[in-house]
C-alpha positions in Angstrom: -1.8 2.1 -1.4 -0.6 2.2 -5.0 2.2 0.1 -6.4 6.0 0.1 -6.6 7.8 -0.3 -9.6 10.9 -2.1 -8.1 14.3 -2.8 -9.4 15.6 -6.5 -8.2 19.0 -7.4 -8.6 21.3 -10.3 -7.5 25.3 -10.5 -7.2 25.3 -13.1 -10.3 24.1 -10.5 -12.6 20.2 -11.2 -12.5 18.5 -8.1 -12.5 14.7 -7.3 -13.6 11.9 -4.5 -12.7 8.7 -5.5 -11.8 5.5 -3.7 -10.1 5.2 -4.8 -6.4 2.5 -4.6 -4.0 2.8 -2.7 -0.5 1.5 -4.8 1.9 1.9 -3.6 5.5 0.0 -6.5 7.2 3.0 -8.9 5.8 5.9 -9.6 7.8 7.8 -11.0 5.2 9.1 -10.5 1.5 7.4 -12.7 -0.8 8.0 -13.7 -4.5 5.9 -16.0 -6.5 7.9 -18.9 -8.1 6.6 -18.1 -11.6 8.4 -14.5 -11.4 11.5 -15.9 -9.9 11.7 -18.6 -12.7 11.0 -16.2 -15.6 13.7 -13.9 -14.3 16.3 -16.5 -13.4 16.5 -15.7 -9.7 18.8 -17.7 -7.8 17.4 -19.1 -4.5 18.3 -21.7 -1.9 16.0 -24.7 -1.7 13.7 -24.9 1.1 15.2 -26.0 4.4 12.1 -26.9 6.1 10.7 -23.3 6.4 7.0 -23.0 7.3 4.5 -20.2 6.0 0.9 -19.3 6.6 -1.1 -17.0 4.6 -3.4 -14.5 6.3 -6.1 -17.0 6.2 -3.9 -19.3 8.5 -3.5 -21.8 5.3 0.0 -23.4 5.0 2.0 -22.2 1.9 4.5 -24.1 -0.1 7.7 -22.7 0.0 10.2 -23.4 -2.7 12.9 -21.7 -1.4 14.6 -18.2 0.1 16.5 -15.8 -2.3 19.0 -13.1 -1.3 18.3 -10.0 -3.6 18.9 -6.4 -3.6 15.8 -4.0 -4.3 15.0 -0.4 -4.6 12.0 1.2 -5.9 12.3 3.0 -9.4 8.7 4.5 -9.0 6.4 5.0 -6.1 2.8 5.7 -7.3 3.9 7.0 -10.5 6.7 9.2 -9.3 10.4 8.8 -9.9 11.8 7.5 -6.7 14.7 10.4 -5.9 15.9 8.3 -3.0 16.8 5.1 -4.7 17.6 3.5 -1.2 19.0 0.0 -1.9 17.7 -2.9 0.6 19.4 -6.1 0.6 16.8 -8.8 1.9 15.9 -12.3 1.7 12.7 -13.3 0.0 10.5 -16.4 0.2 9.8 -18.1 -2.7 6.2 -19.5 -3.2 4.0 -21.4 -5.9 1.1 -20.4 -3.9 0.8 -17.0 -5.2 1.0 -15.9 -9.1 2.6 -12.7 -10.5 3.2 -11.2 -7.2 5.9 -9.8 -5.3 4.9 -8.6 -1.8 6.7 -6.1 0.6 6.3 -5.6 4.2 5.7 -2.7 6.4 9.4 -2.6 7.6 10.9 -2.5 4.0 8.3 0.0 3.1 9.6 2.0 5.8 13.3 1.4 5.1 12.3 2.6 1.0 10.8 5.8 2.3 7.1 4.8 1.2 5.6 5.1 4.2 6.6 7.0 7.6 8.6 5.4 9.6 6.5 5.8 12.7 3.6 4.3 11.1 1.1 3.5 12.7 1.3 6.6 14.8 0.0 9.7 13.2 2.5 12.5 12.2 1.2 16.0 13.1 2.8 18.8 11.2 1.9 22.5 10.4 -0.7 22.0 7.8 -2.7 19.3 10.0 -2.7 21.4 13.2 -6.4 22.7 14.0 -6.9 26.1 15.5 -8.4 26.8 19.0 -11.6 27.5 17.2 -11.5 24.5 15.3 -11.0 22.2 18.1 -13.8 24.0 20.3 -16.4 23.5 17.1 -15.3 20.0 16.7 -15.7 19.4 20.3 -18.8 20.8 20.5 -20.0 18.7 17.4 -18.6 15.6 18.8 -20.6 16.5 22.3 -23.7 16.6 20.2 -23.1 13.4 18.6 -22.4 11.6 21.5 -25.5 12.6 23.4 -27.7 12.5 20.6 -26.7 8.5 20.0 -25.7 7.6 23.9 -29.8 7.6 24.7 
């Protein structure tokens, strides 16, 4: 998956753009502390929240910020939709120069299909009866070949 150039805005006038990382494996939005500090992001100091990374290691949380965000560019293409998403972001020192977007926000932005991980079938991806028969025969041959 590519990068998003995202515009971030807070009600107090703080505004900045930053290339962000789509992370369909993440369930929350995360901003590294150094980015938050550099851009004067206002946040509530940690109120005892706990967070673990993908390896199970506990992450240090500095606080939570309420920020409006919208992608300016998605994979180098201007985002015509310009949906704005108001969200809470976790601020952590355990990452540097990164902003992660979870699957649900990527769906709301229109970056990934709303039905992900389900496969979407459209006219271009439909197979003809002959193609299905050919592929079926190939699968049968491979199955017999490797199942012995």
